[in-house]
VOGU-3710 file (C-alpha; in Angstrom, 3 decimals, decimal comma):
1> mkkfkkrvny> -97,236/22,446/-33,473  -98,249/25,600/-31,576  -101,890/24,511/-31,738  -100,888/21,076/-30,463  -98,936/22,739/-27,613  -102,117/24,488/-26,470  -104,121/21,302/-26,785  -101,769/19,319/-24,538  -101,514/22,277/-22,141  -97,779/23,022/-22,201
11> dnifvvnpig> -96,259/26,499/-21,828  -93,220/26,212/-24,120  -92,146/24,438/-27,294  -88,980/23,952/-29,346  -89,099/22,324/-32,793  -86,515/20,906/-35,203  -88,299/20,841/-38,555  -88,323/17,626/-40,644  -86,443/17,267/-43,906  -89,273/16,621/-46,329
21> kagglaifwn> -91,396/13,943/-44,638  -88,510/12,420/-42,691  -87,309/13,248/-39,180  -88,434/16,198/-37,143  -88,285/16,639/-33,361  -90,144/18,672/-30,767  -89,988/19,155/-27,026  -92,634/20,698/-24,761  -92,170/21,935/-21,195  -93,994/23,895/-18,528
31> kdlkidkilf> -92,805/27,100/-16,878  -91,932/25,356/-13,599  -89,053/23,595/-15,402  -86,110/25,964/-15,815  -84,143/25,456/-19,024  -80,859/27,381/-19,341  -79,865/26,511/-22,879  -81,037/24,627/-25,977  -78,801/23,260/-28,748  -79,913/21,103/-31,658
41> tkftievkia> -78,867/19,099/-34,717  -80,899/17,331/-37,386  -81,389/14,365/-35,055  -81,114/15,803/-31,507  -82,501/18,475/-29,222  -80,028/19,135/-26,405  -81,505/20,794/-23,329  -79,583/22,096/-20,305  -81,850/21,694/-17,276  -81,216/23,968/-14,300
51> anqesdnwwc> -81,224/22,448/-10,821  -81,209/24,133/-7,404  -77,416/24,179/-7,439  -75,245/24,982/-10,453  -73,182/21,843/-9,797  -76,333/19,704/-10,282  -77,335/21,130/-13,698  -77,603/18,431/-16,353  -78,163/17,947/-20,068  -81,015/15,946/-21,593
61> ictyansmas> -80,132/14,881/-25,141  -83,352/13,918/-26,946  -82,275/11,623/-29,784  -83,868/10,311/-32,973  -81,285/8,153/-34,774  -81,504/7,190/-38,436  -82,746/3,754/-39,501  -79,760/3,334/-41,893  -76,681/1,843/-40,202  -74,178/3,899/-42,235
71> irqkqwenls> -75,842/7,193/-41,243  -76,234/6,054/-37,618  -72,489/5,450/-37,398  -71,848/9,088/-38,361  -74,445/10,172/-35,793  -72,642/8,229/-33,035  -69,431/10,031/-34,005  -71,265/13,358/-33,999  -72,655/12,754/-30,510  -69,212/11,745/-29,219
81> drkrlwnnri> -67,781/14,978/-30,581  -70,591/17,132/-29,163  -69,927/15,918/-25,605  -67,486/18,825/-25,246  -70,487/21,211/-25,427  -72,212/19,626/-22,410  -71,130/19,013/-18,819  -70,415/15,550/-17,411  -74,023/14,978/-16,228  -75,953/13,858/-19,298
91> vligdfndii> -78,876/11,659/-20,341  -79,294/10,546/-23,954  -82,882/9,435/-24,399  -85,031/8,513/-27,365  -85,138/6,280/-30,443  -81,635/4,946/-31,147  -82,908/2,627/-33,906  -80,378/0,030/-32,770  -79,954/-2,845/-30,311  -76,900/-4,177/-28,493
101> sndekwggkt> -77,610/-7,922/-28,877  -80,143/-10,484/-30,093  -81,507/-10,553/-26,523  -83,240/-7,263/-27,377  -85,062/-8,719/-30,367  -88,056/-11,065/-30,567  -89,010/-12,600/-33,932  -87,436/-12,094/-37,368  -83,865/-12,910/-38,355  -81,181/-12,923/-35,690
111> geswsfskfk> -78,405/-10,380/-36,241  -74,721/-11,194/-36,594  -72,636/-10,216/-33,541  -70,599/-7,703/-35,567  -73,782/-5,773/-36,439  -74,135/-4,670/-32,801  -70,501/-3,612/-32,343  -70,752/0,040/-33,468  -73,562/0,921/-31,085  -71,935/-1,000/-28,230
121> nfitrnklid> -68,597/0,709/-28,909  -70,335/4,102/-28,847  -71,786/3,312/-25,396  -68,476/1,965/-24,047  -66,300/4,713/-25,516  -68,430/7,441/-23,945  -68,728/5,590/-20,600  -72,522/5,539/-20,707  -74,813/3,447/-18,493  -78,099/1,968/-19,673
131> lgfeglpwtw> -80,756/3,241/-17,243  -82,725/0,015/-17,675  -86,524/-0,048/-17,783  -89,780/-1,092/-16,160  -92,554/-2,635/-18,220  -92,523/-4,866/-21,302  -88,985/-5,393/-22,624  -89,573/-4,144/-26,169  -90,287/-0,560/-27,297  -91,108/-1,179/-30,982
141> nnnwssgeki> -93,106/-3,761/-32,887  -94,038/-4,083/-36,558  -97,776/-4,146/-35,736  -98,504/-6,764/-38,401  -101,970/-8,208/-38,086  -100,771/-11,344/-39,874  -97,391/-12,909/-40,511  -94,390/-12,938/-38,192  -94,391/-10,298/-35,460  -91,071/-8,564/-34,751
151> kerldralts> -90,352/-6,686/-31,527  -87,198/-4,806/-30,561  -85,894/-2,520/-27,844  -84,961/0,430/-30,051  -85,656/3,171/-27,488  -83,714/3,665/-24,268  -82,000/6,123/-21,914  -78,210/6,196/-21,595  -76,664/8,199/-18,748  -73,214/9,322/-17,675
161> vewcknnsga> -71,756/7,958/-14,425  -71,914/11,425/-12,828  -75,635/11,848/-13,640  -76,343/8,373/-12,329  -74,608/9,198/-9,032  -76,837/12,270/-8,566  -80,003/10,407/-9,614  -79,431/6,878/-8,348  -83,160/6,225/-7,891  -84,164/7,273/-11,428
171> nlmhiqtvas> -86,187/4,835/-13,513  -87,577/4,515/-17,028  -91,045/3,171/-17,883  -92,037/1,568/-21,203  -95,635/2,659/-21,772  -97,367/0,752/-24,578  -99,530/2,761/-26,994  -102,143/1,860/-29,611  -101,588/4,788/-31,999  -97,832/4,247/-32,543
181> dhamllmdtr> -95,550/1,300/-33,237  -93,201/2,700/-30,553  -93,759/2,668/-26,797  -93,567/5,932/-24,886  -90,605/6,442/-22,537  -91,380/7,993/-19,157  -88,288/8,862/-17,118  -88,742/9,741/-13,454  -85,640/11,218/-11,796  -87,183/11,266/-8,299
191> pvrkryrkrf> -89,541/8,283/-8,041  -91,311/7,579/-4,759  -90,453/4,025/-3,775  -91,798/1,952/-0,936  -89,248/2,005/1,880  -88,251/-1,325/3,385  -86,449/-1,905/6,636  -82,752/-2,265/5,858  -80,760/-5,134/7,275  -77,526/-4,344/9,097
201> qfdarwlqyp> -74,414/-4,111/6,959  -70,905/-3,401/8,196  -69,568/-0,231/6,560  -65,980/-0,639/5,337  -65,351/3,083/6,034  -65,610/2,411/9,777  -62,218/0,678/9,662  -60,611/4,071/9,014  -61,650/5,196/12,536  -59,336/3,913/15,339
211> evekvvdsaw> -62,197/3,932/17,906  -64,254/1,314/16,040  -62,100/-1,477/17,515  -62,937/-0,308/21,057  -66,658/-0,200/20,207  -66,580/-3,832/19,011  -64,354/-5,033/21,885  -66,589/-3,419/24,503  -69,744/-5,003/23,050  -68,116/-8,438/22,578
221> ekqqlgsrgy> -66,806/-8,601/26,164  -70,277/-8,180/27,698  -71,230/-11,196/29,817  -73,809/-13,489/28,159  -75,592/-16,534/29,609  -76,744/-19,686/27,850  -75,234/-22,272/25,501  -72,077/-21,490/23,556  -73,982/-20,988/20,285  -76,542/-18,715/21,972
231> ritrkikeci> -73,776/-16,632/23,636  -72,048/-16,082/20,275  -75,365/-15,027/18,683  -75,981/-12,541/21,518  -72,432/-11,144/21,275  -72,850/-10,521/17,537  -76,200/-8,816/18,267  -74,545/-6,584/20,888  -71,835/-5,615/18,378  -74,488/-4,671/15,806
241> lalkgwnkgl> -76,375/-2,494/18,318  -73,159/-0,831/19,493  -72,010/-0,072/15,938  -75,435/1,334/15,015  -75,396/3,618/18,059  -71,831/4,749/17,408  -72,561/5,377/13,717  -75,461/7,751/14,506  -73,062/10,406/15,797  -70,433/9,758/13,124
251> qsnskakila> -71,691/11,987/10,268  -70,445/9,478/7,694  -71,864/11,174/4,566  -68,582/11,476/2,633  -70,249/13,111/-0,367  -71,595/15,997/1,750  -68,233/16,409/3,471  -66,408/16,490/0,113  -68,677/19,297/-1,136  -68,276/21,227/2,155
261> ikdligktqe> -64,449/20,937/2,103  -64,294/22,012/-1,550  -66,396/25,051/-0,660  -64,042/25,885/2,242  -60,993/25,578/-0,031  -62,563/28,020/-2,491  -63,386/30,541/0,245  -59,909/30,206/1,831  -58,230/30,858/-1,527  -60,118/34,164/-1,805
271> rntqnkqsli> -58,969/35,400/1,626  -55,779/37,310/2,302  -54,433/35,684/5,458  -50,872/34,875/6,539  -51,437/31,140/7,053  -53,585/30,697/3,934  -51,248/28,135/2,355  -51,099/25,902/5,431  -54,912/26,064/5,820  -55,381/25,014/2,194
281> mdlkrklsae> -52,904/22,135/2,578  -54,740/20,951/5,710  -58,099/21,108/3,892  -56,665/19,166/0,930  -55,485/16,417/3,293  -58,991/16,211/4,734  -60,439/16,144/1,209  -58,143/13,266/0,242  -59,238/11,322/3,347  -62,930/11,821/2,500
291> yakeeafwaq> -62,340/10,694/-1,092  -60,739/7,515/0,293  -63,792/6,888/2,534  -66,172/7,493/-0,381  -64,230/5,028/-2,530  -64,234/2,397/0,249  -68,016/2,771/0,610  -68,769/2,242/-3,095  -66,118/-0,503/-3,425  -67,928/-2,499/-0,733
301> ksrckwlkeg> -71,379/-1,970/-2,243  -70,149/-2,913/-5,739  -68,977/-6,348/-4,479  -66,057/-6,060/-6,878  -63,241/-8,223/-5,495  -60,618/-7,992/-8,244  -60,142/-4,193/-8,265  -58,275/-2,651/-5,339  -59,265/0,477/-3,456  -56,981/3,513/-3,474
311> dkntayfhmr> -56,701/3,900/-7,257  -59,513/6,473/-7,612  -62,009/3,892/-8,863  -65,089/5,458/-7,179  -66,868/6,137/-10,498  -66,365/2,517/-11,614  -67,606/1,142/-8,274  -70,684/3,395/-8,439  -71,424/2,234/-11,966  -71,266/-1,395/-10,779
321> vaskrrrnri> -73,700/-0,670/-7,925  -76,157/1,176/-10,201  -76,031/-1,635/-12,753  -76,513/-4,314/-10,056  -79,524/-2,517/-8,591  -81,243/-2,263/-11,958  -80,471/-5,907/-12,760  -81,815/-7,120/-9,415  -85,036/-5,106/-9,464  -88,123/-6,974/-10,700
331> srlekeqggw> -90,527/-4,376/-12,086  -92,898/-6,697/-14,001  -93,445/-10,443/-13,918  -95,447/-12,599/-16,309  -98,090/-14,688/-14,556  -98,214/-18,452/-15,046  -101,820/-18,177/-16,278  -101,058/-15,202/-18,573  -101,086/-11,459/-17,987  -98,565/-9,413/-16,008
341> cetdeeigee> -97,902/-8,562/-12,365  -97,230/-4,863/-11,981  -97,344/-3,979/-8,268  -94,855/-5,212/-5,654  -97,690/-7,065/-3,892  -98,700/-8,956/-7,077  -95,072/-9,841/-7,829  -94,577/-11,131/-4,267  -97,716/-13,283/-4,453  -96,749/-14,743/-7,850
351> vtryyqklfk> -93,214/-15,616/-6,666  -94,634/-17,233/-3,501  -97,110/-19,326/-5,529  -94,355/-20,438/-7,918  -92,019/-21,700/-5,178  -94,827/-23,264/-3,167  -95,757/-25,283/-6,246  -92,104/-26,051/-7,056  -91,257/-27,433/-3,608  -94,579/-29,088/-2,849
361> stwptnfyei> -94,172/-32,856/-2,652  -96,366/-35,200/-4,667  -95,471/-37,979/-2,175  -93,946/-40,403/-4,708  -93,262/-44,036/-3,749  -91,353/-47,050/-5,153  -87,892/-45,494/-5,474  -86,158/-48,888/-5,706  -86,189/-49,223/-9,509  -84,968/-45,634/-10,009
371> lqgisrtite> -82,148/-45,957/-7,462  -80,996/-49,247/-9,009  -80,136/-47,378/-12,206  -77,879/-44,854/-10,412  -74,279/-45,924/-9,887  -72,863/-45,520/-6,386  -70,185/-42,796/-6,195  -69,996/-42,044/-2,429  -67,961/-44,661/-0,537  -68,455/-45,479/3,162
381> qmnlqitrlv> -65,181/-43,673/3,987  -66,301/-40,567/2,079  -69,672/-40,637/3,831  -68,021/-40,756/7,262  -65,834/-37,783/6,315  -68,839/-35,753/5,101  -71,088/-36,493/8,105  -68,500/-36,094/10,894  -68,734/-33,166/13,299  -67,099/-29,930/12,139
391> iekeiklalf> -64,218/-28,817/14,364  -63,571/-25,227/15,515  -60,369/-24,958/13,478  -62,298/-25,640/10,240  -64,926/-23,002/11,063  -62,222/-20,404/11,746  -60,373/-21,346/8,540  -63,573/-20,984/6,477  -64,463/-17,600/7,992  -60,982/-16,111/7,724
401> smhpnkapdh> -60,570/-17,287/4,117  -63,552/-15,141/3,066  -63,161/-11,744/1,407  -63,020/-9,050/4,171  -66,128/-7,282/2,832  -68,257/-10,420/2,555  -70,737/-12,003/4,987  -71,264/-15,811/5,322  -74,528/-15,758/3,349  -73,099/-13,778/0,382
//
């Protein structure tokens, strides 16, 4: 392995030797990566990675699970127990030799639902989040030249909520290889993504500032000319511009404020001053207010309507947002003529072509025979009710019946 280390041009190596011809793990790293501590078992190498700040240090748990279900179950229990040795910012990455549903398997026999329960329970019990992936959906295939091909997603990265909060942009690539029946996993914790212009979104935290009402009132009362619909559009635009301008001087980064207040509390506790207790109590009140703002922010972004704010649900809301972002991101798209789109530009072009074809009319004629076979369900009275003009009272009722954090197009 030392010879291989030199060949691939890495500075350091750590090896867990195989038992006979089975198992065996190794990690390689360069000197610019600072590693504070390494632990290991027969199926893991656990690496504590140092960040710029001690509070951002995290553990990478490189995992190679057994192919036998009975042994894997014991390994899940072992990992759950070993969590006490790590901090709350962890990534478990590697070959888990298991799937969570038949949706992660292509070809071969479908599994019974109970066969996925132990792995799913392990993920749920330890509050882990699947980092998702970019690339082809499977990470293993049986490589048979003839007969039925079987593909499964056996390899993945599972993260804690706290790690996900610190690395919200992280992604995982499935890189297909010729030499192995497994794909390589490439995790990037700081990917460079193309920045798009963000649309305006009302921040629920603004409601905790009394002056926000004056900002909106002042913008809404500005005189506008034109039709009633045009005046309303202009008033909404003025409110958006006013809120954007007001927000620039607000310093609304609750996370940064929370860290700063915690630091102040620590420093105040070390001082010997007469009013130390009252200063600490004042700082704790400020800390509580910032936690409430942080929770309101993530509650709005999570679009979770059934769970109320104020119950310290920030971690849950953040997990919802992270999961939604990964679900909504299209990293690869299969082309209609075969092959895959990989860049954002190719994906955009393929989606455009698909919908242009879908909504393009073939200019059909002779509808009479088709319409004769459809029974009439809309009466004249119903049609009049549907096509009548909408009154102002109905518009107001529809708007005010919406969830407070929702916009008309959501």
